[in-house]
TORZAVEX-701189 format. One record per residue (C-alpha): residue in three letters; y, z, x. Coordinates in steps of 0.001 Angstrom, whole numbers, padded with zeros to 6 digits, always signed. Last residue first. Layout:
BEGIN
["ALA", [Y, Z, X]];
...
This chain:
BEGIN
["SER", [+024686, -009291, -002984]];
["GLU", [+023917, -011624, -005919]];
["GLN", [+025855, -014852, -005536]];
["SER", [+028679, -015681, -007936]];
["PHE", [+031289, -014284, -005515]];
["ALA", [+030198, -016814, -002886]];
["ASP", [+030289, -019788, -005290]];
["ILE", [+033710, -018859, -006646]];
["MET", [+034965, -018300, -003092]];
["LYS", [+033756, -021724, -001963]];
["TYR", [+035274, -023240, -005097]];
["LYS", [+038752, -021897, -004402]];
["SER", [+038856, -022395, -000626]];
["ARG", [+041179, -025432, -000707]];
["SER", [+043394, -023767, -003351]];
["TYR", [+043480, -020548, -001344]];
["ARG", [+044719, -022415, +001753]];
["SER", [+047378, -024234, -000241]];
["ASN", [+048631, -020940, -001658]];
["ILE", [+048804, -019530, +001880]];
["HIS", [+050895, -022528, +003029]];
["LYS", [+053190, -022204, +000008]];
["MET", [+053419, -018447, +000644]];
["ILE", [+054675, -019086, +004190]];
["LYS", [+057365, -021436, +002921]];
["GLN", [+058533, -018946, +000287]];
["HIS", [+058540, -015977, +002684]];
["PHE", [+060617, -017711, +005363]];
["VAL", [+063428, -015127, +005194]];
["ILE", [+060979, -012210, +004764]];
["GLY", [+058880, -013291, +007755]];
["LEU", [+062034, -013727, +009829]];
["ILE", [+063094, -010188, +008843]];
["GLY", [+059743, -008799, +010020]];
["LEU", [+060022, -010599, +013340]];
["SER", [+063576, -009255, +013733]];
["THR", [+062405, -005682, +013108]];
["ILE", [+059722, -005953, +015805]];
["VAL", [+062277, -007495, +018209]];
["ILE", [+064983, -004864, +017496]];
["VAL", [+062537, -001939, +017811]];
["GLY", [+061237, -003205, +021168]];
["VAL", [+064792, -003751, +022466]];
["GLU", [+065735, -000182, +021475]];
["PHE", [+062754, +001373, +023276]];
["ASN", [+063570, -000192, +026635]];
["PHE", [+063352, -003351, +028765]];
["ILE", [+060169, -004373, +030581]];
["TRP", [+058134, -001271, +029686]];
["PHE", [+059323, -001122, +026080]];
["LEU", [+059074, -004881, +025579]];
["ILE", [+055446, -004832, +026737]];
["GLY", [+054637, -001807, +024540]];
["PHE", [+056282, -003356, +021465]];
["LEU", [+054230, -006519, +021885]];
["LEU", [+051011, -004542, +022352]];
["MET", [+051765, -002347, +019309]];
["PRO", [+052655, -005409, +017236]];
["LEU", [+049390, -007134, +018317]];
["LEU", [+047115, -004105, +017870]];
["MET", [+048059, -003256, +014296]];
["LEU", [+047760, -006114, +011816]];
["PRO", [+046849, -008987, +014130]];
["ILE", [+043898, -007147, +015760]];
["GLY", [+042859, -004930, +012822]];
["LEU", [+041990, -007998, +010766]];
["LEU", [+038916, -008819, +012867]];
["TRP", [+036487, -006335, +011305]];
["GLN", [+037743, -007049, +007778]];
["VAL", [+037310, -010814, +008182]];
["ALA", [+033805, -010418, +009649]];
["GLY", [+032568, -008946, +006380]];
["THR", [+032836, -005777, +004332]];
["GLY", [+031800, -006071, +000682]];
["GLN", [+029603, -002994, +000862]];
["TRP", [+030756, -000828, +003783]];
["ASN", [+031416, +002238, +001626]];
["PHE", [+033255, +004937, +003516]];
["ALA", [+034840, +006350, +000355]];
["ALA", [+034629, +005142, -003238]];
["ARG", [+031038, +005293, -004311]];
["GLU", [+029799, +002181, -006097]];
["ASP", [+031183, +001151, -009482]];
["LEU", [+033588, -001497, -008156]];
["ASN", [+030792, -003588, -006645]];
["ILE", [+032615, -005899, -004258]];
["LYS", [+031818, -009561, -003566]];
["LYS", [+031677, -010985, -000067]];
["ARG", [+033249, -014340, +000801]];
["ASN", [+036717, -013400, +002024]];
["PHE", [+038272, -016237, +004044]];
["SER", [+041218, -016762, +001663]];
["GLY", [+041907, -013042, +002015]];
["ALA", [+042979, -013575, +005633]];
["PHE", [+046054, -015438, +004382]];
["LEU", [+046946, -012583, +002010]];
["ILE", [+046577, -009953, +004736]];
["VAL", [+048563, -011964, +007296]];
["HIS", [+051323, -012554, +004719]];
["THR", [+051648, -008840, +003960]];
["ASN", [+051442, -008136, +007694]];
["ILE", [+054416, -010286, +008657]];
["GLY", [+057562, -009736, +006581]];
["LEU", [+056851, -006567, +004648]];
["ASN", [+054697, -004932, +007340]];
["TYR", [+057279, -005795, +010000]];
["ILE", [+060025, -004292, +007804]];
["ALA", [+057945, -001118, +007391]];
["ALA", [+057206, -000991, +011132]];
["ALA", [+060911, -001291, +011984]];
["LEU", [+061704, +001516, +009539]];
["HIS", [+058863, +003683, +010888]];
["SER", [+060036, +003096, +014462]];
["LEU", [+063600, +004009, +013457]];
["ILE", [+062283, +007214, +011828]];
["ILE", [+060416, +008160, +014997]];
["LYS", [+063224, +007203, +017397]];
["PHE", [+065812, +009339, +015594]];
["GLY", [+067290, +010425, +018964]];
["LEU", [+064164, +012305, +020041]];
["ASP", [+065821, +015739, +020028]];
["PHE", [+062533, +017630, +019537]];
["LYS", [+063498, +019311, +016263]];
["ILE", [+065750, +016513, +015037]];
["ASP", [+063342, +013646, +015619]];
["PHE", [+060436, +015821, +014417]];
["TYR", [+062251, +016479, +011112]];
["VAL", [+062848, +012717, +010764]];
["TYR", [+059181, +012709, +009722]];
["PRO", [+060547, +013661, +006274]];
["THR", [+061214, +009886, +005824]];
["SER", [+057497, +009189, +005248]];
["LEU", [+057756, +009127, +001433]];
["LEU", [+060470, +006459, +001625]];
["PHE", [+058346, +004385, +004003]];
["MET", [+055308, +004775, +001744]];
["ILE", [+057281, +003566, -001279]];
["ILE", [+058599, +000495, +000554]];
["VAL", [+055157, -000436, +001898]];
["SER", [+053515, +000075, -001524]];
["ALA", [+056097, -002187, -003186]];
["ALA", [+055318, -004942, -000674]];
["LEU", [+051590, -004720, -001400]];
["LEU", [+052041, -004887, -005186]];
["THR", [+054591, -007704, -004964]];
["PHE", [+052344, -009694, -002610]];
["LYS", [+049399, -009370, -004993]];
["SER", [+051551, -010481, -007940]];
["LYS", [+052827, -013469, -005952]];
["LEU", [+049255, -014422, -005071]];
["TYR", [+048250, -014712, -008742]];
["LYS", [+051522, -016432, -009669]];
["GLU", [+051070, -019093, -006956]];
["TYR", [+047382, -019508, -007745]];
["LYS", [+048508, -020950, -011035]];
["ILE", [+046939, -020067, -014347]];
["ASN", [+045178, -022120, -017006]];
["GLN", [+042020, -020030, -016982]];
["SER", [+038798, -021062, -015251]];
["MET", [+039906, -019282, -012060]];
["LEU", [+039941, -015905, -013786]];
["LEU", [+036522, -016461, -015356]];
["LYS", [+035010, -017339, -011963]];
["TYR", [+036763, -014356, -010376]];
["TYR", [+035358, -011902, -012927]];
["ALA", [+033229, -009667, -010717]];
["SER", [+035017, -010925, -007570]];
["ASP", [+038398, -009517, -008618]];
["TRP", [+038479, -006880, -005876]];
["ALA", [+037228, -009651, -003545]];
["PRO", [+040667, -011318, -003708]];
["ILE", [+041937, -009386, -001714]];
["PHE", [+039671, -006959, +000134]];
["GLN", [+041938, -006429, +003165]];
["GLY", [+044865, -005668, +000869]];
["PHE", [+043544, -002379, -000481]];
["ASN", [+043083, -000475, +002788]];
["ILE", [+045601, -002367, +004933]];
["LEU", [+048481, -002679, +002459]];
["PHE", [+047721, +000790, +001127]];
["ILE", [+048035, +002253, +004647]];
["GLY", [+051014, +000078, +005534]];
["THR", [+053831, +002605, +005819]];
["VAL", [+051710, +005177, +007669]];
["PHE", [+049644, +002699, +009723]];
["ILE", [+052600, +000533, +010750]];
["GLY", [+054644, +003619, +011636]];
["ILE", [+051787, +005186, +013613]];
["PHE", [+051451, +002006, +015690]];
["ILE", [+055235, +001797, +016130]];
["PHE", [+055390, +005399, +017348]];
["LEU", [+052578, +004825, +019869]];
["PRO", [+054970, +002731, +021964]];
["GLU", [+056905, +006027, +022529]];
["TRP", [+054329, +007785, +024694]];
["GLU", [+056246, +011021, +025390]];
["ARG", [+055741, +012236, +021823]];
["TYR", [+051987, +011789, +022278]];
["MET", [+051645, +014251, +025186]];
["PRO", [+054019, +016723, +023501]];
["GLN", [+051761, +017074, +020400]];
["PRO", [+053579, +017770, +017082]];
["TYR", [+054067, +013995, +016599]];
["PHE", [+050418, +013014, +016882]];
["PHE", [+048090, +014476, +014220]];
["LEU", [+051047, +015008, +011871]];
["GLY", [+051677, +011256, +011952]];
["TYR", [+048608, +010594, +009791]];
["LEU", [+049904, +012741, +006921]];
["LEU", [+051060, +009734, +004886]];
["GLY", [+047919, +007800, +005711]];
["ILE", [+045630, +010594, +004532]];
["LEU", [+047668, +010952, +001338]];
["LEU", [+047529, +007211, +000703]];
["ILE", [+043724, +007332, +001054]];
["TRP", [+043559, +008972, -002363]];
["ILE", [+045185, +006001, -004056]];
["SER", [+043077, +003375, -002292]];
["SER", [+039977, +005415, -003204]];
["LYS", [+040622, +004369, -006799]];
["ALA", [+039407, +000878, -005922]];
["ARG", [+035831, +002016, -005330]];
["LYS", [+035646, +004404, -008286]];
["ASN", [+037192, +002061, -010842]];
["ARG", [+039726, +002919, -013568]];
["THR", [+043017, +003585, -011751]];
["ILE", [+042879, +000764, -009204]];
["LEU", [+041531, -001874, -011607]];
["LYS", [+044050, -000862, -014279]];
["ILE", [+046871, -001220, -011748]];
["ASP", [+045564, -004598, -010590]];
["LEU", [+045164, -005950, -014131]];
["GLN", [+048648, -004747, -015104]];
["LEU", [+050093, -006425, -012007]];
["PHE", [+048446, -009682, -013078]];
["SER", [+050001, -009407, -016552]];
["GLY", [+053432, -008732, -015038]];
["ILE", [+053350, -011854, -012830]];
["ASP", [+055237, -013997, -015379]];
["GLY", [+058132, -011570, -015669]];
["PHE", [+058302, -008502, -013444]];
["ARG", [+059981, -006480, -016212]];
["LYS", [+056748, -006843, -018177]];
["THR", [+055227, -004272, -015781]];
["TRP", [+057157, -001547, -017615]];
["GLU", [+054842, -001918, -020609]];
["LEU", [+052055, -000323, -018617]];
["ASN", [+051374, +002637, -020892]];
["THR", [+047944, +003915, -020005]];
["GLU", [+045327, +004502, -022710]];
["LYS", [+042680, +007099, -022051]];
["ALA", [+039086, +006615, -023147]];
["GLU", [+037178, +009819, -023776]];
["GLN", [+034067, +010123, -021677]];
["THR", [+030451, +009204, -022005]];
["LYS", [+028384, +009046, -018856]];
["THR", [+025601, +006542, -018884]];
["LYS", [+021840, +006837, -018893]];
["LEU", [+020219, +003422, -018470]];
["SER", [+019820, +003930, -014725]];
["ASN", [+017241, +006655, -015338]];
["ASP", [+015237, +004467, -017724]];
["ILE", [+012775, +003301, -015066]];
["TYR", [+012299, +006807, -013769]];
["LEU", [+012568, +007893, -010150]];
["LYS", [+015476, +010329, -010466]];
["GLN", [+013491, +013571, -010753]];
["LYS", [+011055, +012406, -008080]];
["LEU", [+013897, +011735, -005663]];
["ALA", [+015135, +015331, -005876]];
["LYS", [+011604, +016731, -005649]];
["TYR", [+010838, +014735, -002491]];
["ASN", [+014205, +015638, -000962]];
["LEU", [+013451, +019323, -001423]];
["GLN", [+009906, +018824, -000123]];
["TYR", [+011149, +017124, +003044]];
["LEU", [+013699, +019904, +003551]];
["ALA", [+010924, +022513, +003301]];
["VAL", [+008716, +020591, +005743]];
["LEU", [+011565, +020364, +008268]];
["ILE", [+012346, +024077, +007926]];
["LEU", [+008625, +024857, +008405]];
["VAL", [+008547, +022780, +011614]];
["PRO", [+011792, +024415, +012790]];
["ILE", [+010095, +027846, +012407]];
["LEU", [+006648, +026812, +013707]];
["ILE", [+008223, +026259, +017110]];
["TYR", [+008174, +030046, +017353]];
["VAL", [+004755, +029814, +019049]];
["PRO", [+006486, +028103, +021965]];
["SER", [+007812, +031444, +023298]];
["ASP", [+010317, +030790, +026125]];
["VAL", [+011270, +027355, +024774]];
["ILE", [+011398, +028739, +021218]];
["GLY", [+013747, +031512, +022332]];
["LEU", [+015930, +028980, +024184]];
["VAL", [+016290, +026991, +020946]];
["GLY", [+017144, +030061, +018867]];
["LYS", [+019479, +031535, +021481]];
["SER", [+021462, +028294, +021632]];
["VAL", [+021539, +027852, +017854]];
["LEU", [+022706, +031443, +017312]];
["GLU", [+025314, +031216, +020093]];
["ALA", [+026843, +028026, +018711]];
["PHE", [+026633, +029439, +015185]];
["SER", [+028842, +032368, +016170]];
["ILE", [+029575, +033798, +012725]];
["ILE", [+033062, +035214, +012219]];
["ASN", [+033920, +034129, +015762]];
["PHE", [+037048, +032245, +014601]];
["HIS", [+035678, +028955, +015950]];
["ASN", [+032150, +029514, +014579]];
["LEU", [+033298, +030270, +011035]];
["ALA", [+035714, +027331, +011248]];
["SER", [+033006, +024962, +012500]];
["LEU", [+030629, +025999, +009713]];
["ILE", [+033359, +025612, +007072]];
["GLY", [+034527, +022234, +008396]];
["VAL", [+031035, +020757, +008732]];
["PHE", [+030115, +021624, +005145]];
["ALA", [+033548, +020888, +003653]];
["ILE", [+033876, +017519, +005411]];
["ILE", [+030291, +016635, +004446]];
["PRO", [+030842, +017628, +000801]];
["LEU", [+034317, +015981, +000596]];
["PHE", [+033307, +012475, +001750]];
["SER", [+032271, +011329, -001725]];
["LEU", [+035681, +011772, -003280]];
["GLU", [+034573, +010775, -006798]];
["ILE", [+031624, +013110, -007105]];
["GLN", [+027932, +012563, -007852]];
["SER", [+027183, +010326, -004859]];
["SER", [+028289, +013091, -002509]];
["LEU", [+025565, +015491, -003653]];
["SER", [+022837, +012946, -002890]];
["GLU", [+024456, +012053, +000441]];
["ILE", [+024513, +015759, +001360]];
["ILE", [+020807, +016072, +000533]];
["PHE", [+019808, +012992, +002526]];
["ASN", [+021992, +014156, +005445]];
["VAL", [+019989, +017381, +005514]];
["PHE", [+016904, +015153, +005776]];
["ASN", [+018148, +013366, +008919]];
["ILE", [+019554, +016567, +010435]];
["ILE", [+016056, +018079, +010196]];
["LEU", [+014630, +014971, +011871]];
["THR", [+017032, +015374, +014806]];
["ILE", [+016256, +019109, +015031]];
["LEU", [+012527, +018303, +015180]];
["VAL", [+013117, +015810, +018002]];
["MET", [+015203, +018397, +019835]];
["VAL", [+012377, +020912, +019469]];
["PHE", [+009945, +018389, +020969]];
["VAL", [+012287, +017869, +023935]];
["TRP", [+012497, +021653, +024411]];
["VAL", [+008705, +022027, +024317]];
["LEU", [+008382, +019307, +026963]];
["ILE", [+011053, +021042, +029067]];
["ASN", [+009286, +024402, +028854]];
["VAL", [+005925, +022867, +029804]];
["ALA", [+007434, +021063, +032824]];
["ASP", [+009115, +024176, +034263]];
["TYR", [+012413, +023194, +035843]];
["ASP", [+012235, +021903, +039423]];
["ASN", [+015424, +019798, +039636]];
["ILE", [+013503, +016583, +039002]];
["LEU", [+012180, +018148, +035795]];
["LEU", [+015744, +018862, +034615]];
["MET", [+016784, +015283, +035369]];
["ILE", [+013795, +014078, +033332]];
["GLY", [+014890, +016254, +030408]];
["PHE", [+018405, +014793, +030596]];
["PRO", [+016883, +011294, +030605]];
["ILE", [+014792, +012256, +027517]];
["ILE", [+017651, +013848, +025547]];
["ALA", [+020198, +011053, +026029]];
["PHE", [+018153, +008063, +024855]];
["LEU", [+016364, +010445, +022483]];
["PRO", [+019620, +010935, +020566]];
["LEU", [+019456, +007252, +019442]];
["PHE", [+015926, +007349, +018050]];
["ASN", [+016774, +009275, +014892]];
["PHE", [+019948, +007252, +014332]];
["PHE", [+017954, +004021, +014539]];
["SER", [+016002, +005173, +011477]];
["PHE", [+012231, +005497, +011834]];
["ALA", [+012125, +008903, +010123]];
["SER", [+013901, +007308, +007146]];
["LYS", [+010762, +005295, +006413]];
["ARG", [+008953, +008559, +005872]];
["LEU", [+011259, +009422, +003008]];
["VAL", [+011058, +006004, +001329]];
["TYR", [+007271, +005752, +001757]];
["ASN", [+006718, +009296, +000479]];
["ILE", [+008750, +008486, -002619]];
["ILE", [+006844, +005263, -003368]];
["THR", [+003413, +006850, -002882]];
["LYS", [+004272, +009857, -005049]];
["ARG", [+005520, +007530, -007777]];
["LYS", [+002005, +006139, -008010]];
["VAL", [+001763, +002380, -008309]];
["PRO", [+000130, +000988, -011452]];
["LEU", [+003065, -001375, -012099]];
["THR", [+006112, -000895, -014332]];
["LEU", [+007706, +001420, -011783]];
["LEU", [+007203, -001146, -009021]];
["PRO", [+009797, -003530, -010455]];
["LYS", [+012366, -000687, -010450]];
["VAL", [+011650, +000344, -006860]];
["SER", [+013906, -002058, -005010]];
["MET", [+014012, -000352, -001642]];
["VAL", [+016637, +001809, -000026]];
["PRO", [+016477, +003611, +003265]];
["LEU", [+019760, +005462, +003951]];
["LYS", [+022435, +003519, +005769]];
["GLN", [+023706, +005653, +008605]];
["LEU", [+027359, +005196, +009557]];
["PHE", [+029582, +007707, +007757]];
["PHE", [+027007, +010373, +006954]];
["ARG", [+025034, +009833, +010143]];
["MET", [+028062, +010233, +012405]];
["MET", [+029110, +013452, +010669]];
["LEU", [+025618, +014954, +011001]];
["ASP", [+025353, +013951, +014652]];
["ALA", [+028766, +015484, +015412]];
["MET", [+027761, +018759, +013718]];
["ILE", [+024427, +018844, +015578]];
["TRP", [+026034, +018153, +018984]];
["TYR", [+028619, +020843, +018245]];
["PHE", [+025794, +023348, +017674]];
["LEU", [+024061, +022148, +020862]];
["PHE", [+026990, +023088, +023095]];
["GLY", [+025382, +026338, +024264]];
["ASN", [+022122, +024436, +024653]];
["PHE", [+023812, +022305, +027270]];
["MET", [+025103, +025363, +029133]];
["ILE", [+021619, +026906, +029210]];
["PHE", [+020196, +023746, +030805]];
["PRO", [+023160, +023414, +033180]];
["ASP", [+022547, +027004, +034500]];
["ASN", [+025898, +028593, +035289]];
["GLU", [+027774, +029321, +038529]];
["PRO", [+028634, +025691, +039271]];
["TYR", [+030130, +025112, +035774]];
["LEU", [+032023, +021815, +036019]];
["LYS", [+029936, +020401, +038876]];
["LYS", [+026554, +021494, +037540]];
["LEU", [+027545, +020375, +034030]];
["ALA", [+028430, +016932, +035412]];
["PRO", [+025276, +016736, +037560]];
["TYR", [+023086, +017479, +034482]];
["LEU", [+024955, +015323, +031978]];
["VAL", [+025205, +012204, +034157]];
["LEU", [+021808, +010715, +033264]];
["GLY", [+021726, +011710, +029597]];
["LEU", [+025278, +010496, +029020]];
["ALA", [+024514, +007154, +030677]];
["LEU", [+021532, +006710, +028399]];
["PHE", [+023654, +007679, +025402]];
["SER", [+026267, +005077, +026310]];
["VAL", [+023633, +002381, +026947]];
["ILE", [+022098, +003050, +023525]];
["MET", [+025524, +003035, +021838]];
["TYR", [+026400, -000314, +023439]];
["LEU", [+023039, -001768, +022416]];
["ALA", [+023656, -000643, +018813]];
["LEU", [+027133, -002220, +018841]];
["PHE", [+025663, -005460, +020203]];
["ILE", [+023073, -005427, +017407]];
["MET", [+025786, -004655, +014840]];
["LEU", [+027792, -007711, +015966]];
["ILE", [+024686, -009890, +015669]];
["ASN", [+024099, -008538, +012146]];
["ILE", [+027752, -009203, +011241]];
["ALA", [+027464, -012803, +012419]];
["ILE", [+024154, -013265, +010563]];
["SER", [+025584, -011921, +007308]];
["LYS", [+026119, -015300, +005629]];
["GLN", [+022523, -016221, +006430]];
["TRP", [+021258, -013135, +004636]];
["SER", [+023535, -013367, +001584]];
["SER", [+021150, -015361, -000581]];
["SER", [+018395, -012840, +000132]];
["ARG", [+015055, -014444, +000987]];
["PHE", [+015019, -012907, +004465]];
["PHE", [+015657, -009331, +003338]];
["GLN", [+013545, -009402, +000175]];
["LYS", [+010642, -010950, +002071]];
["TRP", [+010673, -008178, +004679]];
["GLU", [+011142, -005547, +001977]];
["PHE", [+008110, -006759, +000045]];
["SER", [+005963, -007015, +003212]];
["ILE", [+006864, -003444, +004208]];
["PHE", [+005886, -002218, +000742]];
["ARG", [+002643, -004212, +000913]];
["LYS", [+001758, -002696, +004283]];
["ILE", [+002397, +000783, +002850]];
["MET", [+000000, +000000, +000000]];
């Protein structure tokens, strides 16, 4: 039966209509995986001599275990945001004489072969070899490596539970942030020293291998918890149950003031406020608005003035970047219907531009309190000037870059999937957009800053934005032409099952 399951998934993967379109992304992910493997290998090889050099009076093995708690927290965070949990199409199997127990065990055991379970071994095993070379007891090191494997699998199944809880709430990243944040805070303020508890626990098992039964029992218990959770959901009619809630009417009459694009603005606003995936664009505004607080209070960042323009573009353009990168994929569910109507692409794109431009202006106004850091640290209003220049650059350049890039979008978006850190609908366009949107203006500003001064950089960035605004109509005609040429390709792509 396991062989049949593997055969089904193999055929499903290669017969998928989107497989060939994802080849570029798959190649990119392979290179990323190789990079991570090499990085972990290097970490495992240099860890022993590095700890010996930094802490010459301490045992590197004991020092490493002292940091193990932070290793676990980092692993858990990385898995939540990057690991794709094993999924198989089980609905067709539920009508066949296949035991649910077999299906659930296959899904859970499949997760044990995740790349993220093997990745830590590329650091753990080389570090263990370095310990053996330096005359550590072979039995103790083998027990330690086995314990690390058990800890990795425990993290894997804890991630299952957190993912399950996250899927039930709108802000899906809150459970993992709360879990890691609370444990880290308790450890940091010495309320409960988890770092010491984990270190003593692992070293205790190494000294007395009989205690290895404890992590084994924890792993078994987590497996059973996940088994029961999946068993409760594995019914053919489970997906038929829907939540019933009172419909709320929103007054959007004010959009009529925008004339012939008002109806499109209404559609966008309803899309953003009524769908889980799109609604994340609203919540992410808060993160973008507070982004500067990670940098401006720190002296080391205040002295690196080219960073100001990067922060300004991110703060004033957070909605532009987060929402705009998926235009027109937000409308992919009804794109064929939309394009069959007697409407002009010009009005459709004009409404998108208006929404993005309005967000830039609003975010700049909301970010004006950052002038506090200019006054407090006597920066000569460089922060607020950078934000103003960035806002103008976003209005004149980045809005057009986003809309032009949208004509290359070929991946549909499921609006009902979880809102945060969802890679569904992400293609090569989204991975490459960061270069023209953020890196190029920062690089240009940095060159001008080092050759001339801060003021020249601000003037050039502002001037580019103003030029984009002046030639807006001509640029939009070119973008409109590009969308018109790609119209049927996008219709065909959005019609495909993902």
